[in-house]
Every structure is written in C-alpha cells, then in structure tokens.
C-alpha positions as a Markdown table, in Angstrom:
| # | Residue | x | y | z |
|---|---|---|---|---|
| 1 | Unk | 12.4 | 57.0 | -14.6 |
| 2 | Unk | 15.0 | 54.3 | -14.8 |
| 3 | Unk | 14.1 | 50.9 | -16.2 |
| 4 | Unk | 14.8 | 49.3 | -12.8 |
| 5 | Unk | 12.5 | 51.6 | -11.1 |
| 6 | Unk | 9.8 | 51.2 | -13.9 |
| 7 | Unk | 9.9 | 47.3 | -13.1 |
| 8 | Unk | 9.8 | 47.9 | -9.5 |
| 9 | Unk | 6.7 | 49.9 | -9.8 |
| 10 | Unk | 5.0 | 47.4 | -12.1 |
| 11 | Unk | 5.7 | 44.7 | -9.8 |
| 12 | Unk | 4.4 | 46.8 | -6.9 |
| 13 | Unk | 1.1 | 47.5 | -8.7 |
| 14 | Unk | 0.7 | 44.0 | -9.6 |
| 15 | Unk | 1.5 | 42.7 | -6.2 |
| 16 | Unk | -1.2 | 45.2 | -4.5 |
| 17 | Unk | -3.8 | 42.6 | -5.4 |
| 18 | Unk | -2.6 | 40.4 | -2.6 |
| 19 | Unk | -2.4 | 43.1 | 0.0 |
| 20 | Unk | -5.9 | 42.2 | 1.1 |
| 21 | Unk | -5.1 | 38.7 | 1.8 |
| 22 | Unk | -4.9 | 38.3 | 5.5 |
| 23 | Unk | -3.1 | 35.0 | 6.5 |
| 24 | Unk | -3.1 | 33.7 | 10.1 |
| 25 | Unk | 0.0 | 33.5 | 12.0 |
| 26 | Unk | 2.2 | 30.4 | 11.7 |
| 27 | Unk | 0.6 | 27.7 | 14.0 |
| 28 | Unk | 2.6 | 24.8 | 15.3 |
| 29 | Unk | 1.5 | 21.1 | 14.7 |
| 30 | Unk | -0.3 | 19.5 | 17.6 |
| 31 | Unk | 1.4 | 16.2 | 18.9 |
| 32 | Unk | 0.1 | 14.0 | 21.5 |
| 33 | Unk | 1.7 | 11.2 | 23.4 |
| 34 | Unk | -1.5 | 9.2 | 23.3 |
| 35 | Unk | -1.3 | 8.8 | 19.5 |
| 36 | Unk | 1.2 | 6.4 | 18.2 |
| 37 | Unk | 2.4 | 5.0 | 14.9 |
| 38 | Unk | 1.1 | 1.6 | 16.0 |
| 39 | Unk | -2.4 | 3.1 | 16.9 |
| 40 | Unk | -2.5 | 4.9 | 13.6 |
| 41 | Unk | -1.6 | 1.8 | 11.7 |
| 42 | Unk | -4.1 | -0.1 | 13.5 |
| 43 | Unk | -7.0 | 2.2 | 12.8 |
| 44 | Unk | -6.1 | 2.1 | 9.0 |
| 45 | Unk | -5.7 | -1.6 | 9.1 |
| 46 | Unk | -9.1 | -2.1 | 10.7 |
| 47 | Unk | -10.6 | 0.1 | 8.1 |
| 48 | Unk | -8.5 | -1.1 | 5.0 |
| 49 | Unk | -10.8 | -2.3 | 2.2 |
| 50 | Unk | -8.8 | -5.4 | 1.6 |
| 51 | Unk | -10.1 | -6.7 | 5.1 |
| 52 | Unk | -13.4 | -7.4 | 3.5 |
| 53 | Unk | -11.5 | -10.3 | 1.4 |
| 54 | Unk | -10.6 | -12.1 | 5.0 |
| 55 | Unk | -14.3 | -13.3 | 5.5 |
| 56 | Unk | -14.5 | -14.6 | 1.9 |
| 57 | Unk | -11.2 | -16.6 | 2.5 |
| 58 | Unk | -12.6 | -18.2 | 5.6 |
| 59 | Unk | -15.8 | -19.0 | 4.0 |
| 60 | Unk | -13.8 | -20.6 | 1.1 |
| 61 | Unk | -11.8 | -22.9 | 3.4 |
| 62 | Unk | -14.7 | -23.9 | 5.5 |
| 63 | Unk | -16.7 | -24.7 | 2.3 |
| 64 | Unk | -13.9 | -26.9 | 1.1 |
| 65 | Unk | -13.5 | -28.7 | 4.5 |
| 66 | Unk | -17.1 | -29.4 | 4.4 |
| 67 | Unk | -16.7 | -30.9 | 1.0 |
| 68 | Unk | -13.6 | -33.0 | 2.1 |
| 69 | Unk | -15.5 | -34.3 | 5.1 |
| 70 | Unk | -18.6 | -35.5 | 3.0 |
| 71 | Unk | -19.3 | -39.2 | 3.1 |
| 72 | Unk | -19.4 | -39.4 | -0.6 |
| 73 | Unk | -17.5 | -37.7 | -3.5 |
| 74 | Unk | -20.6 | -36.3 | -5.1 |
| 75 | Unk | -24.4 | -36.0 | -4.7 |
| 76 | Unk | -26.4 | -39.1 | -4.2 |
| 77 | Unk | -29.1 | -39.9 | -7.0 |
| 78 | Unk | -32.1 | -41.9 | -6.7 |
| 79 | Unk | -33.4 | -43.7 | -9.9 |
| 80 | Unk | -37.0 | -44.9 | -10.3 |
| 81 | Unk | -38.1 | -47.1 | -13.2 |
| 82 | Unk | -41.5 | -48.9 | -14.0 |
| 83 | Unk | -42.4 | -51.1 | -16.9 |
| 84 | Unk | -45.7 | -52.8 | -17.9 |
| 85 | Unk | -47.5 | -54.3 | -21.0 |
| 86 | Unk | -50.6 | -52.2 | -20.6 |
| 87 | Unk | -50.1 | -50.6 | -24.0 |
| 88 | Unk | -49.2 | -54.1 | -25.7 |
| 89 | Unk | -50.5 | -57.6 | -24.5 |
| 90 | Unk | -52.0 | -56.2 | -21.4 |
| 91 | Unk | -51.2 | -59.6 | -19.5 |
| 92 | Unk | -50.5 | -57.8 | -16.4 |
| 93 | Unk | -46.5 | -57.9 | -16.6 |
| 94 | Unk | -45.0 | -55.2 | -14.2 |
| 95 | Unk | -41.7 | -54.2 | -13.3 |
| 96 | Unk | -40.6 | -51.8 | -10.4 |
| 97 | Unk | -37.0 | -50.9 | -9.7 |
| 98 | Unk | -35.6 | -48.2 | -7.4 |
| 99 | Unk | -32.0 | -47.6 | -6.8 |
| 100 | Unk | -29.6 | -45.2 | -5.1 |
| 101 | Unk | -26.2 | -44.2 | -6.6 |
| 102 | Unk | -23.5 | -43.1 | -4.3 |
| 103 | Unk | -20.0 | -41.7 | -5.8 |
| 104 | Unk | -17.1 | -43.0 | -4.0 |
| 105 | Unk | -13.8 | -41.0 | -3.0 |
| 106 | Unk | -10.8 | -42.0 | -5.2 |
| 107 | Unk | -7.8 | -42.8 | -3.2 |
| 108 | Unk | -6.2 | -39.8 | -1.9 |
| 109 | Unk | -9.0 | -37.5 | -3.2 |
| 110 | Unk | -10.3 | -36.7 | 0.4 |
| 111 | Unk | -6.7 | -35.9 | 1.8 |
| 112 | Unk | -6.0 | -33.5 | -1.0 |
| 113 | Unk | -9.3 | -31.5 | -0.3 |
| 114 | Unk | -8.4 | -31.3 | 3.4 |
| 115 | Unk | -4.7 | -30.2 | 2.5 |
| 116 | Unk | -6.4 | -27.4 | 0.2 |
| 117 | Unk | -8.4 | -26.1 | 3.1 |
| 118 | Unk | -5.3 | -26.0 | 5.4 |
| 119 | Unk | -3.3 | -24.1 | 2.7 |
| 120 | Unk | -6.2 | -21.5 | 2.3 |
| 121 | Unk | -6.6 | -20.7 | 6.2 |
| 122 | Unk | -2.6 | -20.6 | 6.3 |
| 123 | Unk | -2.8 | -17.8 | 3.7 |
| 124 | Unk | -5.0 | -15.7 | 6.0 |
| 125 | Unk | -2.2 | -14.6 | 8.6 |
| 126 | Unk | 0.2 | -13.7 | 5.6 |
| 127 | Unk | -2.6 | -11.8 | 4.0 |
| 128 | Unk | -3.3 | -9.8 | 7.2 |
| 129 | Unk | 0.3 | -9.1 | 7.6 |
| 130 | Unk | 0.4 | -7.8 | 4.0 |
| 131 | Unk | -2.7 | -5.4 | 4.8 |
| 132 | Unk | -0.8 | -4.2 | 7.8 |
| 133 | Unk | 2.4 | -3.5 | 5.8 |
| 134 | Unk | 0.2 | -1.5 | 3.4 |
| 135 | Unk | -1.4 | 0.4 | 6.4 |
| 136 | Unk | 2.2 | 1.2 | 7.6 |
| 137 | Unk | 3.0 | 2.6 | 4.3 |
| 138 | Unk | -0.2 | 4.9 | 4.3 |
| 139 | Unk | 0.7 | 6.1 | 7.9 |
| 140 | Unk | 4.2 | 6.8 | 6.8 |
| 141 | Unk | 3.5 | 8.7 | 3.9 |
| 142 | Unk | 0.7 | 10.8 | 5.6 |
| 143 | Unk | 3.0 | 11.7 | 8.5 |
| 144 | Unk | 6.1 | 12.5 | 6.5 |
| 145 | Unk | 4.1 | 14.6 | 4.0 |
| 146 | Unk | 2.8 | 16.8 | 6.8 |
| 147 | Unk | 6.4 | 16.9 | 8.2 |
| 148 | Unk | 7.9 | 18.2 | 4.9 |
| 149 | Unk | 5.0 | 20.6 | 4.0 |
| 150 | Unk | 5.1 | 21.8 | 7.6 |
| 151 | Unk | 8.8 | 22.5 | 7.0 |
| 152 | Unk | 8.2 | 24.3 | 3.7 |
| 153 | Unk | 5.4 | 26.3 | 5.5 |
| 154 | Unk | 7.7 | 27.4 | 8.4 |
| 155 | Unk | 10.5 | 28.3 | 5.9 |
| 156 | Unk | 8.2 | 30.4 | 3.9 |
| 157 | Unk | 6.9 | 32.0 | 6.9 |
| 158 | Unk | 10.4 | 33.0 | 8.2 |
| 159 | Unk | 11.2 | 34.4 | 4.9 |
| 160 | Unk | 8.1 | 36.4 | 4.9 |
| 161 | Unk | 8.8 | 37.8 | 8.4 |
| 162 | Unk | 12.4 | 38.7 | 7.3 |
| 163 | Unk | 11.0 | 40.3 | 4.1 |
| 164 | Unk | 8.4 | 42.4 | 6.4 |
| 165 | Unk | 11.2 | 43.5 | 8.6 |
| 166 | Unk | 13.5 | 44.4 | 5.8 |
| 167 | Unk | 10.5 | 46.4 | 4.2 |
| 168 | Unk | 10.0 | 48.3 | 7.5 |
| 169 | Unk | 13.7 | 49.1 | 7.6 |
| 170 | Unk | 13.7 | 50.5 | 4.2 |
| 171 | Unk | 10.5 | 52.5 | 4.6 |
| 172 | Unk | 12.3 | 54.1 | 7.6 |
| 173 | Unk | 15.4 | 54.9 | 5.9 |
| 174 | Unk | 13.3 | 56.2 | 2.7 |
| 175 | Unk | 11.6 | 58.5 | 5.1 |
| 176 | Unk | 14.9 | 59.6 | 6.5 |
| 177 | Unk | 16.3 | 60.3 | 3.1 |
| 178 | Unk | 18.9 | 57.5 | 3.3 |
| 179 | Unk | 17.4 | 55.6 | 0.5 |
| 180 | Unk | 15.7 | 56.3 | -2.8 |
| 181 | Unk | 11.8 | 55.9 | -3.1 |
| 182 | Unk | 12.3 | 53.0 | -5.6 |
| 183 | Unk | 14.0 | 50.9 | -3.1 |
| 184 | Unk | 10.7 | 51.0 | -1.0 |
| 185 | Unk | 8.8 | 49.8 | -4.1 |
| 186 | Unk | 11.4 | 47.0 | -4.4 |
| 187 | Unk | 11.0 | 46.0 | -0.7 |
| 188 | Unk | 7.3 | 46.1 | -1.0 |
| 189 | Unk | 7.3 | 43.8 | -4.0 |
| 190 | Unk | 9.7 | 41.4 | -2.3 |
| 191 | Unk | 7.4 | 41.2 | 1.1 |
| 192 | Unk | 4.2 | 40.6 | -1.2 |
| 193 | Unk | 6.0 | 38.0 | -2.9 |
| 194 | Unk | 7.0 | 36.2 | 0.1 |
| 195 | Unk | 3.7 | 36.5 | 1.5 |
| 196 | Unk | 2.0 | 34.9 | -1.4 |
| 197 | Unk | 4.5 | 31.9 | -1.3 |
| 198 | Unk | 3.7 | 31.5 | 2.5 |
| 199 | Unk | -0.2 | 31.5 | 1.6 |
| 200 | Unk | 0.5 | 28.8 | -0.8 |
| 201 | Unk | 2.6 | 26.6 | 1.6 |
| 202 | Unk | 0.0 | 27.1 | 4.3 |
| 203 | Unk | -2.9 | 25.9 | 1.9 |
| 204 | Unk | -0.6 | 22.7 | 1.0 |
| 205 | Unk | -0.1 | 22.0 | 4.7 |
| 206 | Unk | -4.0 | 22.2 | 5.4 |
| 207 | Unk | -4.5 | 19.7 | 2.5 |
| 208 | Unk | -2.0 | 17.4 | 4.2 |
| 209 | Unk | -3.5 | 17.7 | 7.5 |
| 210 | Unk | -7.1 | 17.1 | 6.1 |
| 211 | Unk | -5.9 | 13.9 | 4.4 |
| 212 | Unk | -4.3 | 12.7 | 7.6 |
| 213 | Unk | -7.4 | 13.4 | 9.7 |
| 214 | Unk | -9.8 | 11.7 | 7.2 |
| 215 | Unk | -7.6 | 8.6 | 6.9 |
| 216 | Unk | -6.6 | 8.2 | 10.5 |
| 217 | Unk | -9.4 | 9.6 | 12.3 |
| 218 | Unk | -6.8 | 11.5 | 14.5 |
| 219 | Unk | -6.5 | 15.1 | 15.3 |
| 220 | Unk | -3.0 | 15.2 | 16.5 |
| 221 | Unk | 0.2 | 13.7 | 15.3 |
| 222 | Unk | 2.1 | 11.2 | 17.3 |
| 223 | Unk | 4.9 | 12.6 | 19.4 |
| 224 | Unk | 7.4 | 10.0 | 18.5 |
| 225 | Unk | 7.3 | 9.6 | 14.8 |
| 226 | Unk | 10.9 | 9.2 | 13.7 |
| 227 | Unk | 12.1 | 5.7 | 13.2 |
| 228 | Unk | 15.5 | 3.9 | 13.5 |
| 229 | Unk | 17.1 | 2.0 | 10.6 |
| 230 | Unk | 16.0 | -1.6 | 10.8 |
| 231 | Unk | 18.7 | -3.9 | 11.6 |
| 232 | Unk | 17.7 | -5.8 | 8.5 |
| 233 | Unk | 19.0 | -2.8 | 6.4 |
| 234 | Unk | 21.5 | -1.2 | 8.8 |
| 235 | Unk | 25.0 | -0.8 | 7.9 |
| 236 | Unk | 26.8 | -3.8 | 9.5 |
| 237 | Unk | 30.0 | -3.5 | 7.2 |
| 238 | Unk | 28.2 | -4.9 | 4.4 |
| 239 | Unk | 27.7 | -2.7 | 1.2 |
| 240 | Unk | 24.2 | -2.0 | 0.5 |
| 241 | Unk | 24.5 | -3.2 | -3.1 |
| 242 | Unk | 24.7 | -6.9 | -1.6 |
| 243 | Unk | 21.8 | -6.6 | 0.8 |
| 244 | Unk | 19.1 | -9.1 | 0.3 |
| 245 | Unk | 15.4 | -9.0 | 1.1 |
| 246 | Unk | 14.8 | -11.6 | 4.0 |
| 247 | Unk | 12.5 | -14.6 | 3.0 |
| 248 | Unk | 10.0 | -13.7 | 6.0 |
| 249 | Unk | 9.1 | -10.3 | 4.2 |
| 250 | Unk | 5.4 | -9.8 | 4.3 |
| 251 | Unk | 4.8 | -9.6 | 0.6 |
| 252 | Unk | 7.0 | -12.8 | -0.2 |
| 253 | Unk | 5.2 | -14.5 | 2.7 |
| 254 | Unk | 1.9 | -14.0 | 0.9 |
| 255 | Unk | 3.3 | -15.4 | -2.5 |
| 256 | Unk | 5.0 | -18.3 | -0.6 |
| 257 | Unk | 1.5 | -19.2 | 0.9 |
| 258 | Unk | -0.2 | -18.6 | -2.4 |
| 259 | Unk | 2.2 | -20.8 | -4.1 |
| 260 | Unk | 1.6 | -23.7 | -1.6 |
| 261 | Unk | -2.1 | -23.2 | -2.2 |
| 262 | Unk | -1.7 | -23.6 | -5.9 |
| 263 | Unk | 0.5 | -26.8 | -5.2 |
| 264 | Unk | -2.5 | -28.2 | -3.3 |
| 265 | Unk | -4.9 | -27.1 | -6.3 |
| 266 | Unk | -2.5 | -28.8 | -8.6 |
| 267 | Unk | -3.0 | -32.2 | -6.6 |
| 268 | Unk | -6.7 | -31.6 | -6.7 |
| 269 | Unk | -6.8 | -31.0 | -10.4 |
| 270 | Unk | -5.6 | -34.6 | -10.9 |
| 271 | Unk | -9.0 | -35.7 | -9.7 |
| 272 | Unk | -11.0 | -33.0 | -11.5 |
| 273 | Unk | -11.4 | -35.0 | -14.8 |
| 274 | Unk | -11.6 | -38.3 | -13.3 |
| 275 | Unk | -14.7 | -40.5 | -13.1 |
| 276 | Unk | -15.4 | -41.5 | -9.4 |
| 277 | Unk | -16.7 | -45.2 | -8.8 |
| 278 | Unk | -20.3 | -45.2 | -8.4 |
| 279 | Unk | -22.0 | -47.7 | -6.0 |
| 280 | Unk | -25.7 | -48.6 | -6.9 |
| 281 | Unk | -28.1 | -50.3 | -4.5 |
| 282 | Unk | -31.5 | -51.1 | -5.5 |
| 283 | Unk | -34.7 | -53.0 | -5.2 |
| 284 | Unk | -36.5 | -54.8 | -8.0 |
| 285 | Unk | -40.2 | -55.9 | -7.8 |
| 286 | Unk | -41.5 | -58.0 | -11.1 |
| 287 | Unk | -44.1 | -60.4 | -12.2 |
| 288 | Unk | -44.8 | -61.9 | -15.6 |
| 289 | Unk | -48.7 | -61.8 | -15.7 |
| 290 | Unk | -51.7 | -61.2 | -13.2 |
| 291 | Unk | -51.7 | -64.8 | -12.2 |
| 292 | Unk | -48.1 | -64.6 | -10.8 |
| 293 | Unk | -47.0 | -63.0 | -7.5 |
| 294 | Unk | -44.5 | -60.2 | -7.5 |
| 295 | Unk | -40.9 | -61.6 | -7.1 |
| 296 | Unk | -38.7 | -59.0 | -5.0 |
| 297 | Unk | -35.0 | -58.8 | -5.0 |
| 298 | Unk | -32.1 | -56.5 | -4.0 |
| 299 | Unk | -29.2 | -55.6 | -6.3 |
| 300 | Unk | -25.8 | -54.0 | -5.9 |
| 301 | Unk | -23.9 | -52.7 | -8.6 |
| 302 | Unk | -20.7 | -50.7 | -9.2 |
| 303 | Unk | -19.6 | -48.5 | -12.1 |
| 304 | Unk | -15.9 | -47.9 | -12.8 |
| 305 | Unk | -14.1 | -45.6 | -15.4 |
| 306 | Unk | -12.0 | -47.7 | -17.8 |
| 307 | Unk | -9.8 | -44.9 | -18.9 |
| 308 | Unk | -10.3 | -41.3 | -17.9 |
| 309 | Unk | -6.5 | -40.1 | -18.0 |
| 310 | Unk | -7.0 | -37.9 | -21.1 |
| 311 | Unk | -9.9 | -36.0 | -19.4 |
| 312 | Unk | -7.7 | -35.2 | -16.4 |
| 313 | Unk | -4.7 | -33.6 | -18.5 |
| 314 | Unk | -6.5 | -30.1 | -19.2 |
| 315 | Unk | -7.1 | -29.4 | -15.6 |
| 316 | Unk | -3.7 | -30.5 | -14.5 |
| 317 | Unk | -2.0 | -28.5 | -17.2 |
| 318 | Unk | -3.9 | -25.4 | -16.1 |
| 319 | Unk | -3.1 | -26.0 | -12.6 |
| 320 | Unk | 0.7 | -26.3 | -13.5 |
| 321 | Unk | 0.6 | -23.1 | -15.6 |
| 322 | Unk | -1.0 | -21.1 | -12.6 |
| 323 | Unk | 1.7 | -22.5 | -10.3 |
| 324 | Unk | 4.4 | -21.5 | -12.6 |
| 325 | Unk | 3.0 | -18.2 | -13.2 |
| 326 | Unk | 2.8 | -17.7 | -9.3 |
| 327 | Unk | 6.5 | -18.7 | -9.0 |
| 328 | Unk | 7.8 | -16.4 | -11.7 |
| 329 | Unk | 5.8 | -13.4 | -10.1 |
| 330 | Unk | 7.2 | -14.4 | -6.7 |
| 331 | Unk | 11.0 | -14.3 | -8.1 |
| 332 | Unk | 10.3 | -10.9 | -9.9 |
| 333 | Unk | 8.8 | -9.4 | -6.7 |
| 334 | Unk | 11.9 | -10.2 | -4.7 |
| 335 | Unk | 14.1 | -8.8 | -7.5 |
| 336 | Unk | 12.1 | -5.6 | -7.4 |
| 337 | Unk | 12.2 | -5.4 | -3.7 |
| 338 | Unk | 15.9 | -5.9 | -3.5 |
| 339 | Unk | 16.3 | -3.1 | -6.3 |
| 340 | Unk | 14.1 | -0.9 | -4.3 |
| 341 | Unk | 16.0 | -1.5 | -1.0 |
| 342 | Unk | 19.4 | -0.9 | -2.9 |
| 343 | Unk | 18.1 | 2.4 | -4.4 |
| 344 | Unk | 16.9 | 3.8 | -1.1 |
| 345 | Unk | 19.9 | 2.8 | 0.8 |
| 346 | Unk | 22.1 | 4.4 | -1.8 |
| 347 | Unk | 19.9 | 7.7 | -1.8 |
| 348 | Unk | 20.1 | 7.7 | 2.1 |
| 349 | Unk | 24.0 | 7.3 | 1.9 |
| 350 | Unk | 24.2 | 9.9 | -0.5 |
| 351 | Unk | 22.1 | 12.5 | 1.2 |
| 352 | Unk | 23.9 | 11.8 | 4.5 |
| 353 | Unk | 27.1 | 12.7 | 2.6 |
| 354 | Unk | 25.4 | 15.7 | 0.9 |
| 355 | Unk | 24.2 | 17.0 | 4.3 |
| 356 | Unk | 27.8 | 17.4 | 5.6 |
| 357 | Unk | 28.5 | 19.7 | 2.6 |
| 358 | Unk | 25.2 | 21.6 | 2.9 |
| 359 | Unk | 26.0 | 22.1 | 6.7 |
| 360 | Unk | 29.3 | 23.8 | 5.7 |
| 361 | Unk | 27.7 | 25.9 | 3.2 |
| 362 | Unk | 25.0 | 26.9 | 5.3 |
| 363 | Unk | 27.4 | 28.2 | 8.0 |
| 364 | Unk | 29.5 | 30.0 | 5.0 |
| 365 | Unk | 26.4 | 31.7 | 3.5 |
| 366 | Unk | 25.1 | 32.8 | 7.0 |
| 367 | Unk | 28.4 | 34.6 | 7.6 |
| 368 | Unk | 28.4 | 36.2 | 4.0 |
| 369 | Unk | 24.6 | 37.4 | 4.8 |
| 370 | Unk | 25.9 | 39.1 | 8.1 |
| 371 | Unk | 28.6 | 40.9 | 6.2 |
| 372 | Unk | 26.3 | 41.9 | 3.4 |
| 373 | Unk | 23.7 | 43.1 | 5.9 |
| 374 | Unk | 26.3 | 45.2 | 7.7 |
| 375 | Unk | 27.5 | 46.7 | 4.3 |
| 376 | Unk | 23.8 | 47.6 | 3.3 |
| 377 | Unk | 23.3 | 49.3 | 6.8 |
| 378 | Unk | 26.4 | 51.4 | 5.9 |
| 379 | Unk | 25.0 | 52.2 | 2.5 |
| 380 | Unk | 27.9 | 50.2 | 0.8 |
| 381 | Unk | 25.5 | 48.1 | -1.3 |
| 382 | Unk | 22.3 | 48.5 | -2.7 |
| 383 | Unk | 19.0 | 46.5 | -1.7 |
| 384 | Unk | 19.1 | 44.2 | -4.7 |
| 385 | Unk | 22.5 | 42.9 | -3.7 |
| 386 | Unk | 21.1 | 42.3 | -0.2 |
| 387 | Unk | 18.0 | 40.5 | -1.4 |
| 388 | Unk | 20.3 | 38.2 | -3.5 |
| 389 | Unk | 22.4 | 37.4 | -0.5 |
| 390 | Unk | 19.3 | 36.8 | 1.5 |
| 391 | Unk | 18.0 | 34.5 | -1.2 |
| 392 | Unk | 21.1 | 32.7 | -1.4 |
| 393 | Unk | 21.4 | 32.2 | 2.4 |
| 394 | Unk | 17.6 | 31.2 | 2.7 |
| 395 | Unk | 18.0 | 28.7 | -0.1 |
| 396 | Unk | 21.1 | 27.2 | 1.7 |
| 397 | Unk | 19.3 | 27.1 | 5.1 |
| 398 | Unk | 16.1 | 25.5 | 3.7 |
| 399 | Unk | 18.2 | 23.0 | 1.8 |
| 400 | Unk | 19.9 | 21.8 | 4.9 |
| 401 | Unk | 16.4 | 21.5 | 6.8 |
| 402 | Unk | 15.0 | 19.8 | 3.9 |
| 403 | Unk | 17.7 | 17.4 | 3.7 |
| 404 | Unk | 17.5 | 16.5 | 7.4 |
| 405 | Unk | 13.9 | 15.8 | 7.2 |
| 406 | Unk | 14.4 | 13.8 | 3.9 |
| 407 | Unk | 17.0 | 11.6 | 5.7 |
| 408 | Unk | 14.6 | 10.8 | 8.3 |
| 409 | Unk | 12.0 | 10.0 | 5.6 |
| 410 | Unk | 14.2 | 7.8 | 3.9 |
| 411 | Unk | 14.9 | 5.8 | 7.0 |
| 412 | Unk | 11.1 | 5.3 | 7.2 |
| 413 | Unk | 10.9 | 4.3 | 3.5 |
| 414 | Unk | 13.9 | 1.8 | 3.9 |
| 415 | Unk | 12.0 | 0.0 | 6.8 |
| 416 | Unk | 8.9 | -0.1 | 4.6 |
| 417 | Unk | 10.8 | -1.7 | 1.8 |
| 418 | Unk | 12.4 | -4.3 | 4.0 |
| 419 | Unk | 8.9 | -5.1 | 5.4 |
| 420 | Unk | 9.0 | -3.6 | 8.8 |
| 421 | Unk | 5.3 | -2.9 | 9.9 |
| 422 | Unk | 4.5 | -0.1 | 12.4 |
C-alpha cells in the first residue's frame, strides 16, 4: 500500500468516530419587522445595571437642595446652665440661663449649595445618554456577532454539502472502475472533516443566539440592522486622519458635566473649613440670696471667627486637585476617541479597497475551479488536485463574504465611536 493510501486510510478510520454525529439542516435566522435596533437598545438600556445609580444622583441633588434651603447653616443648639451656692454658703444664690445658638450662612454660601444641586441634576441627562450609548454598543456587538458567525456557519454548511456531493460522485466512479478505491477513502475523509467544521460553526452560532436572547429578550433579529455611515464620520473630502470627535459626544458630555459639578464643589470647599457666625439668644434668671427676688433678663450674642483662612486651604486644595484630574481625564478621553475613530475609518477604507481585489480574485478562482472540475471529470487530474482547487476557491469566496460583512460591521463601530446611539 502506498504512503498516500495509508494516510487516507488512517484519516478515514479516525474520522469514522464523527459518522454518528447527525446535524440538523442549516436553518435560516429569523427576522422580524417589529424588532428594531431602537427597541432592542431601549430594552438593554432599561435593564442596564448603571440605571440604579440614577436614583442615587437624584437623591444626592435633592438632599443638597434641602440643605441649601435651610434657614440656618447648621443645626441649632440649646444650652442650659444652672448655678447655686447650696454646697457653699447656702444663702440661696441661684442662676438659671437658657440660650439658643443659630449658625448663620456666610455670604454666597447658600448660592453655591444651590448651584451644586443644579450641576448634579444637569449630570443626569448626560449620564443617561452615556448608558444608552453603552446599550447601543451591546446591541451592535450582539447582532454583528450573530451575522458573522451565521456567515461562517453558512459557508461551512455549503462546503460540507459540496464535499458530500463530491463523495457521492467519487463513490459512483469507484464502483464504475473509473477511480481507485483510495480516492473514495480520501473523499470520505474530506466529507467528514467538513461536517466536523460545520458542527463546530453551528455550535458557535447557537452560543451567539443564546447571548442575544438573554440580553435583549428578543427571539428574532431586526429586519433592518445595517447602518449608514454617520455624517459626522462620512467622507466629505476631508481625510480621516484630520477628523475630530464633536464636543457633544455622549462620553465627553458626561465629563463636561462632571467638571462643572467639580467646579461647584470647589466653590463650596472654600466654606468647608470656615467657621460660620453664630447668633445666640438667651434668657437669664438670677438672685443673690433668698431675700431677693429673681432678676430676669434677655441676652443676644454673636460669635465670629477671627482667622480661619488656614483651615479652608486643605479642602480648597483637594477640590482643585479633583478638578484638575477630571480635566486631564477628559482631555485624554478625547484623544483616545479621536485615535479610535481614525483607526476604524482607516480600517474601513482599507477593507473597501481590499474588497475590490478580492472580488476579482473570487471571479478568477471560480473560473479556475470550473476548469479543474471538468479536468477531473475527464480523468486528467486526480482528486487531491481538485480538492486543493476547491479549498482555494472556497477560501476566496469566504473571504469576499466575510469582507462584505466586516465592512458593514466597521460602519457600525465607527458610528459607535463617534457617539451615535441606536
């Protein structure tokens, strides 16, 4: 037995373990016009874990507003004091004193607290838009993962069907004595290998569909899921290397609002280490001995800090650092977004140019496969040569289909990068 026939026989014996695997026929994906990208995004948005933080932000703003609308800058305190000479001379001396201390707002302190509440509430719409952009990213990835895996599964299925047809033709020709028995073993092994690849691709598609159903609660895909390139990123004669992210990008808007809030907190920090004036209003009742009547009086006092500047500085410095850190983060984020958009637009342009070459290659390999199939039917070439040509043609055709899908996927990722929500 020749070396080629031995290898073929070993491959056939190893592959017989897969012969019992029965795979269902290739089922098309289910699409529905009632399911849209917007409805899917809305569901993911509504169930996004970050939504739980919205209530906390509202409570934070409301609590700060209640504080700013309070009459006094701090809690009122009541002081009670009694003094007598019972332990000493016991002549009947008594003093009773009660007072209420009321901290007053410093100039501008109430206004800064109210401004902070406004800034916190202004963050909420930007924060919600950020969540929706993240929900859009999830929907885009889920759908295009299904589209790509479905394409791989369809191609694997077609290759398997082609291998089965070739296997049937070879078996018929072996029976007719036109081909050697070793050719049948090789055809059997090729069909088993293609079947195995299809089973793996089908399992990957099932995983993608399961993730989609769990995260979107949808059983079908949207009928319209392809996107047009956003006008923000479309080619208008300007090279993509000079394209800049717009200031209204949801991620940048979040940081802009956060920076505004930190500026308000910096203004408040000026008052954190300060001592508020305290007005004291009290009554006093006293007598010198038992023979005297109680003398009642009312007193008003005020307490002012002489020099509290040094106590304000740490809070002001910490607030300034937090603000500077946020501003640097925002600048870096804008740079990263611009780099991402440039990279994705460059990839999109490259793949569009590559597709033109692949289309030409696919047409050429298809013609070559037709000639090789005719040569095999006439007995001019062996099965190995035909399989090699089939593999070449299949690879070229699959590359074309994958590139077409990849270009559409890249358009979606560019839209995501420039901040387009679904």
